[in-house]
N, C-alpha and C positions, 0 to 999 in steps of 0.2 A: 648851536652855541647860547648857552643863558644870556639871559638880559640882565649884565649886569646891574643896570641902575633901575631898577624895579626894588630891588630888595635890601635893608641896610645888611640885614642877620646874612644873605649871599657876598655881597662884594665884601666882608668882614672876613669869612670861611674860604672866601675866593685868594685874600692877601697875606692869610695865615698858611693855602696850600703853597702859596709861589716861594714865604720867605719860607718855607719847610724844607719846599726842592732844592732851593740854591743852597739851602745850608747841610743838607745829604749829601750833593753835589761837591761841594767845596773840600768835606770831611773823608767822601769819599774816595776822593783825584791823591790824595793822602795814602788813604788806608788801604788800598787795594795796593794788593803785592805781582805784578806784571812784569817781571826783571825785565824779559824782553821785547816788552811793548812801549807803546809810543808815551805810558804813562810812570813805566819805569818801578825801579822797584818799592815797596814799602819804605813810606818817608822823606823819597826822594823826588827831586823837583824838576822836571823837568819843561823845557819849553812850551811842547804840547801842551800841558797841564796848568802850567802859569796861565797860558792865556787863554786856556777854556774857562779858568777862574777866574778871570778879569770879564771873561764878559759875558760867563755868569749872573754876576754881581749887576754889570751897569745890566742889563735885557731884563734883571729880575725888578733893579731898584725903580729903572723906566713902566714896567707892566703894573706893579705897585701905584706907581703915580699914577698911569691912565686909569686904572681900577673904578673912581667913579666919575670921571670925567667923560672917556672915550672908551667903549664896551666895545665895540668890533676890532679895535686897533689892541686894548689890555686884552682880550682872549685872545686872540693872535699871539703874541707875543709869550702867554702863557701858552700855548700848545706848542710852542715852539722852543720855551724854556725843556719841556716837560720830552719833547722827542728829542731834544739835544740830550740829555742823561739819557735814555733809551739807545740814541747811536753812540755816545761815545762810552757806555761802559759795558755794550753786546761784545764787540768783539774779547774784553778782558776777564771775559767767563769760560773761554779753558783757562785759562793761570790761577786764575782768584771766580769760583761759582758764587760763594758765599758770602763774597760783599758787590762784588759786583752782578749777582739774579739778585740780591736786594733791592738795589738801584733801580735795576731794570723793571718789577716788578710791584714797586711803589710806584714809578710813574708811571708806567700805564694801567695803574689802576688811578690816580689821578687823574690821566688823559680822558680814560672812558670818562668817568666824574664830569669830567669838564665838557663834552660832546653832550652826557646820560646822565644830567645831575639829578640826585636822586633827591625827596625832599625832605627838610632840614626839620630835625622831628622836635616837636613841640613841650616847653616843663612842664614835670608834673605836678599835680597836689592840685584842689581848689584854692587857686590864687583868685582873686578880684580883678578885675579889669582895669586895666590899668596900676598893676603893682611895680613898685622899681624892681622886686628881686626876678618879675614874670621878664619886666623888659630888659635887665641888663641880660639873662639866659637866653632872651630871644634873636636881642642885638651882638652879644659875643661869645655867650657860651661854646655854640661850637667852634668856634674861630680859637679859641684858649684851648677845650681839649685838642684839638689837633696839636694846637704849638707842644702844649706839654708831650705827645704822643713820640714826636717826631725830636723832642729835647730828651726824654728819658733813651728814648733807642742812640741815638747818638752821642750819652751820657753813659752809659749800659757800655755802647766799641769803644769807645776814646778812654775812659775812665779804666772799667772794670775788663776789657778783653784786651786792651792796652795796642789800639792797631795803629793807633799815631802819636809820636810826641811832638810831633810842630806845634807853636805856638800860638798859630791861626785855627789850628782844629779845637785848638783848648779855649782858645776865644769866640769862637762861634759859640759851644755848647753853653759859655759862661754868659754871653748876650743872650743866646735863647731862653737859656733860664731865668733869666732877672730881667729881662724883657715878658717875662708872659709871669711871672709873681707878681709886676709888676701890672701890668694891664690886667691881675686879677685884681687891683686894689678894690675897686669899687663894688667887687662881689664880695670878701669877705666883710666887707666896711657894713653890708648890708645885713648878712647873718649875723654879724658879732650885735649889730643893733636888735634883730630880731633874738635873742635873747641865746645863739647856738654858738655857746664856747670854746666847743670842734676846732675853731681857728689858732687857738690858744698853740695848738700841736703845730702849727708851719714858724712859731716860733725858736726852739727848740734847734733843731736843723737852720735855719736860715740864720740863726745868730751863729752856730758852730760853723758855718759855715766861712762868716765873714773873719770870725778866729782864728781863720785857721789857713788863710788865704798866704802869710805869710811863712807859713811855716810849709807847706806841701798844699802847690795847683791841684792834684789828684783827690786829697781828703777834701779841701774848697768845693770842688765838682761835685763829689759823692753826697757830700753832703746837702748841695743844692738841687743834687737830682732827688734824693729824699726826702727836700721841701715840694719840688711838684709834683713828685708823685702824691703826697697829701692833699694836696692842692687838685690833683686828677680825682681821686678820690672824693672828696666834696663836691666838682661838681656834674662826677657821676651819679651821685647820691638825691640828684638832682634830677635826674632824667628819667621819663615816664618810664623808656625798657628796662631801664636800671632797676624801677623799683618793681614791675611786673616780673624780673626774673627771681629777685626778691623774694618775692610774695611766693613762687611756686616753692623758693627751696624753705623758705618758713614753714610751709603746707604742708613737706614733705623730710623731716629732720633725718630721714634717713639720708636722701639724696648730699643735705645737706653736709652731712658724714663724711661721705665719703669723697664731695667733690673739696670739701675745705682742705683734708690732709691731702689730696691728690694735689691741689696748688700749691701748701706750702710745701711739697716737699719736690714740685717740679722748679718755682723759685728759689727753692735750697741749690738746687740740679747748677741753676745758673750761676748763683753765688760764687759755688764750690768749685766753676770750670775756671774762674777767671784767674788766671797767674799772678793775683798777686793769695790767694788761698792756699798756694803749691811752696811746702818750706823747698822744693829744688828749683831749679831753671825751669822752664816750661810750665805746662799745664797738666789737669789732672785731667783724664781720660772724662767724656760724658759718659761713657757705661758708667768708670767707677762714682762720678763725683753723684750720679743716679744712684747708684747704690749706698751707697755713702750718706746724701740724705734721703732717703726711703727708709732705709734706720735710725735714722733719727728723728726722726718725724713720728715713724712706726714708735720709739723709746725702745728701738728692739737691741740691739749691741753689736750686731756682728756687720765686722769691718775685713774689705780686702784690702784695705790700706793701712798703714799704722797710724794712728791717729798723732801722736805724738814726734812722727819722723817726718811722715809727708804730709804732713798741715803747718803752713803756719798760722803765726798769732791769731791772725784774718781769719785765715780756715775754723781754726779751732773754736772763735765766735762763732760765727756762721755754725757750725755744727751745734755748740752750747747754745745757741739761739732755737734753732729747731727743736729740740728735745724738750724746751719751756715750752713753744707752742703745742709741741707736741703729746708734752703729759698734759698741759691745762686743759687742752680742745681749743681748738678759735669760735667755737659759740662761745666759752668760759669766758674768754679773755671781752670778745667784745662784747660781751652785756656787763662784763665788768666798764670797760671805757664808757658805755653808755649810760652807766649808772651814774658813774664821777662826773660826766659834762651834765645829769641832771638831765638826758633824756628816759626815755622808756620804748619800752618794745610792742608793744600793744598786745591784744588779745592774740592772736595768731602768735606772734612772739615768745609771749609768758606759755603758751601752749608744748610750742617746740619744745623753751626750754625745759617746761616741766617733765615731758617723754622723752627728754633726754637722759636728765637728771634721774628719771622714773619718783617722781614725789607727787603731789597728791593737789597743790595746787601753785599758783603763781607765784603768789606774795611770797609762798614758803620757800619760788625755786629765787626769787631774789635775794633771798637772805641766803643762802646756802653760796649762792654765789662771789656775795661777798667774802664768807667764810674761808670757800675753798683758796683765793685768791690771796686774802689778808696773810691765813694759815699759812700757805704755801711757802708764800714773802716770808713771814717770821719763822716756818722749821730752818726750809735753805739757810736764813741767814746765821741763826743757830746754829747751825750741821757745819757750814762754813768756817764760822770763827773757831767752834773743835776739831774739823781737820786741819786748818790751817796750823793749831795749835802742832798736830799732831807733825807734817814734813815739816815746820820748824825742825821740829825736837829730833827729827832725820838730818838734820844737815844741808836743808835747802837753804837759798835764800828769801829773807823776807818777802822779796816779790813774786818770787816765783811759788812760795810757799802759800800766798796769800791765793793766787791764782789756779794755782791746784784744789785751795781747800773750795773754792766761788763753786771751780769748776764739779766737781766730783761730790758737792753734797746736792748739787741742781744733776748731776745725771743721776747720783742716789734715789731723792728723792722721789725722782721721777720713771726710775726703773730703767733706765737704760743702759747702763751695763758699760758706755764709752768711757777712758780711763786714758790718763795721760803720762800715764807708764804702756811699754810697751808688752811688761810681762801682767797688766792688770793691777792688782793688790799684792801681787806676790811679797814684797818689802817690809806688810804688816803682818805675813803669816806669825812673827814671833810678838805679835805691838799689840795684843786682845784687846784692848780700851778702843784703839785711832779705827780698828779692824769690826766690833760691835757697833759702833757708833755710826759706821756705815750699816753694816744690817739694819741701828733703831731707823734711820732712814729709808731703808727701801723696805723694813717693814710699815711703818707709817703712808709711805704712797703708795705700799699694795692695800692697806683697810680698806680703801676707798672713801671719798668726800662723804657722802651721806653717813657713812657709819665714824668718822671722825667728827662732823655733827652735830651725832647721836651721843658722842663721847662730851667733848667739851661740853656741850647744852650743861650734862650735869655736872660739870665740874664750876659751873659758875657761881658765884658766890649769891646764895637766896634762890638755886634753881631750886623743882619738885622732886629730888633724889628720890624719893619712893616708887614716883613713875617708872616701870620697867622700861628697859629698851626695846625698838622696834625688834619683831621676827628677824626683819632680815642682818640687823647689828648683830643681834643673837646666834645667831645662823654663822653668820660673816668671822665673828668672833672666835664662834665654837671650832669650826673644819679649820679654820687655820693654825690654830694653836696642835690641835691634830695632829696637821701636815708638819707641823714646825718640829712637834717633839719627835713623830713617828720617822722625821726626814734626818733627824741629828743623831739619833740612835741607828737609823740602819747605815747612814754614811759612815760613821764613828767604827760599828762593827764589821764594813765590809774593807774599811780604807786604813786603816788602826797602820795596819805596817805594811801597807804600800805606799798612798800619796801624803800620806799622814805620820810617817817613818823620821824620825831622826827630831822629832817635836816631843815637846816634854808634855806630861798629862795634857796642864790646862789650858795650852796650848794645841794638841788635840783636839778636846772638845771645844775651843770654841773656836776652832778650824771646822769642827762637825756645824755648829749651830752656824757658825757665817754661811759655812754651803747649802746647810738647809732652807736660809731663807735666801737665798741667790739664785738659785737651781728654780725655784716658782717665777722667780718675775725680773731677775734684772741682770744676771750674765755677769756678775763680777766672779774674779778665780782670785784665790791666797794661792795659792798651790797648783801643779803642774799635772795639770790631765792627762801628759800621753801617758799615763802608766794609770790609768782609773782601768778596774775592774769591770769586767764587759756586762757584772750584773750592775754594777753601781752605775752604769749608762744606762740600762734600762730602768732602769728604777728611777734616775733622772729625767726618761723620757717623762713616764710616766704624770709627772710631779709637773712636770714642762707645759703637760698638756692640761694640767689642770689649771693651771696659773693664780692668780689670788682675786681681790673683791671686784664686782661690777660698780660702775665709776669711781674707779682707780687709775691710775696708770699704769697698770698690768693689761697683759693680753691672758690667753686661755678662754677655755668655757668656763671658766671662774666656779666659784670654791663653793656659791650658792646653787648654778647648773650640778655639780658633783652633787650638792647635798639634797638636791628635790630627787633627783636617778635614783640614790641612794633609798629614798622615804619610797620613791612609787615602787623601789623593788621590794619593800619593807611589807609593804599594803598587798601583793599582786602575790603574797604567804600567805595573807588574812583573807580571806574572801569575804565581800560586804563591804571592809575596813577601807576609807578613804587615806589620799596621801598627806599625812598629817608632819608638820615639825609644829616645836616647842606649845602642844595641844592647842594648834590651829591645823584648820584645814586648807589645804593647796590646793586652787581651785584646777579644772582638770584641764583649763586652758596653760599654765602655767607648764603644768607636768609634761602637754605636748610640746609646747618651745622650750624648754630643753631636752626632749630627745631630741629634736629637729637643730639647734644647737648643737649635740654633740653627735650627729648624724653627717652634718655637713661636716662639722670641723676635723670627723677622722674621711669623709671624702676628700674634703682641701690635702689634711695632710698625706692622705692615701696619694691623690694625684700627684702631686707636687714630687713624693718620692720615687713615682713611675720616670717620673721625668729628668726626676733626676740621676737615676738608675738606665736612663737612653742614654741622655748627654756625656755623664761623667766614668769614666774608669774605677773609679774610688768605692773600695767596700761600702756592703752592706749600711751595716753598723753607724759608720758616721757618716751619710749622708741620711736615716733614717733620724738620726742623730740633729742633722743641722738641719733639717725641715720639720723640726718637729716644735728645736727652738727658736726658728725662723715664724712658724704659728702663734705659739704665746707669748712673739716677741721679748723673750728671752736672753736671746743673746751669746748661751757658749758654745764652743768650737771646739770640736773635738781636731781640730785643725782641718777639717774637707773644705770651707769658706774660703780661705786663701789661694787653693789651685784652683777653684771653678773656672770654666770658659765661658764664653759670653752670652751659651744660651743656659748652664748652670748659675748665672748669676742673675737674670731676667728672671729665671723659675722661683727663685729665692725672695729677687723683689717682690714679686707677686702673690709670693707666700706671707709675705711681712707685711703688705701693702691690706692682705686679703683678714690676718690676725688682728692686723689692732682698729679694723672697722666694724669687723665683728662678721660670723659667716650669715647671721639671720639677717643683721641690715642688709650687705650683701645679697641677700635673699627679696629682703623688701625692696629693694631696688631693681632690679632685676622683673623680679615679679610685681610690682606697680599696677593697679587697678582697680578700678570698682568692681565691686564689692558684688555679685546676683544672686539670689534668692534661687535654690533650687527647683528649675519647673517639673520635676520627675523625680520620681521617688521611686528607687528600688527596695525589691526582699532583698532581709540578712542572708546573710549566709556564713555559715561557721565553716573555719577550717583549723587543721592539725596543723600547731606552731613548737618550735624545738624539737 
């Protein structure tokens, strides 16, 4: 048994564990669903349950009182509380393994720590001895962190999953939330005095929680939970372990990309499984929520549920948030937030951002980061105004028109393809202005932020307009234009009397242009794809595989990769000539990287297609179309996605994730290691190829 008198830090942490265990036991007693047991059905108050709550509260209060005065007595009471939680909820595992299992596991972990305490982590950073911040973190940091975690877990259960509507359960969450925030006031005050203005972020959710108190208890607790989560993030940022982990991610951008997108998808999955996210009674299944969250985060647009019909307004807001975060990228958003708050990334962070944005210097990366976020918000706002007018002209009420305008503007610019109409944009097939406005937003999002920055810099008054655009910008613009015109002509010729039949010549051309834009990146459709010609489907597969520009919101192998490969083929036909683009030699390493990207991408699509053919009974062409659409994060479908089984859904999820994070990025993540100089050189050989 640890000596509770020896350390103020240990006493505070032990008290926090007692309070957290008591709160968990009280709420779980209401939330556990055991109709044939002594705790009763969910939200039922039994005599045994109420007696258990009373004994738990009294014992916990006595233990907290004894912690600084009588270590032996307090330790025995704490062990009794934790063992009591285990004993009470073990029989409930039969009827409700999720809730009861979480309580049992949590109590067992704390019981082990009670008898075998781990050393508490010291705060990180080069602080002077006796520093006030270090003192607070040493005394109360671990306890506050523990209470914040318990608070978030209980709020997710009570508010998110609606495990209990009892006033006592909501009151426990409220008291824990405010107690955690009030206990952290010294920490927040010290950060403010140190010039860390990030504490302002807490004001919005906490203030919103107060305003929502009278209207909706669930909204009040939800906003309070966001504030507690922000506080937890600020505390974790001071811990040595957190900084070491962050340093490892910063030094490996590929790992950072993969982990950030995976974490965002998982958070979105949890939010979409909340009953409030479903339009119909009940909740979305975890697999469908994971599919939708991954599709939104990877800005793909493939769906297994109808977004306007199966998701509530809350669910649609979550999807839109995932699209925005996935489109901009976690690194860009966090960097911009640091800039707004007057912070810096440091040398490693600048190097990571420079590599991610494929720039030359850190300061340039900062300028492009500002441009990315500000230009994105400006373009999306302008697009939302234009699309709102289009929806309003289509007969929708003002509020609905505004919401759909905002949603589709963000979905278009981020090349996501999610729509609030079950038939995508078919309602605009004879409204060329609105249709082409969608296309313009898609093109701007697919050009890439570096290209947009180069073009925007030349449009600024006083800029050096005679200076040519970088080769990457010229390559992107040229290849994108060629693909756009070629796709428009091919789609118009192949589908003139099929999916475009019945439209005027002007509408046929506008729809052909729109689909030439959307088939490479976005995934919207304005005609029924059920009658597409097989040749059109094959052509669309090729365009989806190519994708748009690097550094954009789109997927695929990217137009620059395709351009380098074509240039390499041309140079191969001219022995002795290097690979060139716009009178500039392309390094051999770039050619090799392009070949690797194309090869890995083909392997991903081929492997995904093999699994789909193995698990699904649908025809070859629709499954190839879905696999390529998932890899290119396009979102167009021939109807196969809606018919997928669990194994097929998991396969498409994996393809979408790999397509968004990048085949080469994933290869670097799996193959990281220290490069070694070859100690043995082998004689060359010649092979016959082709």
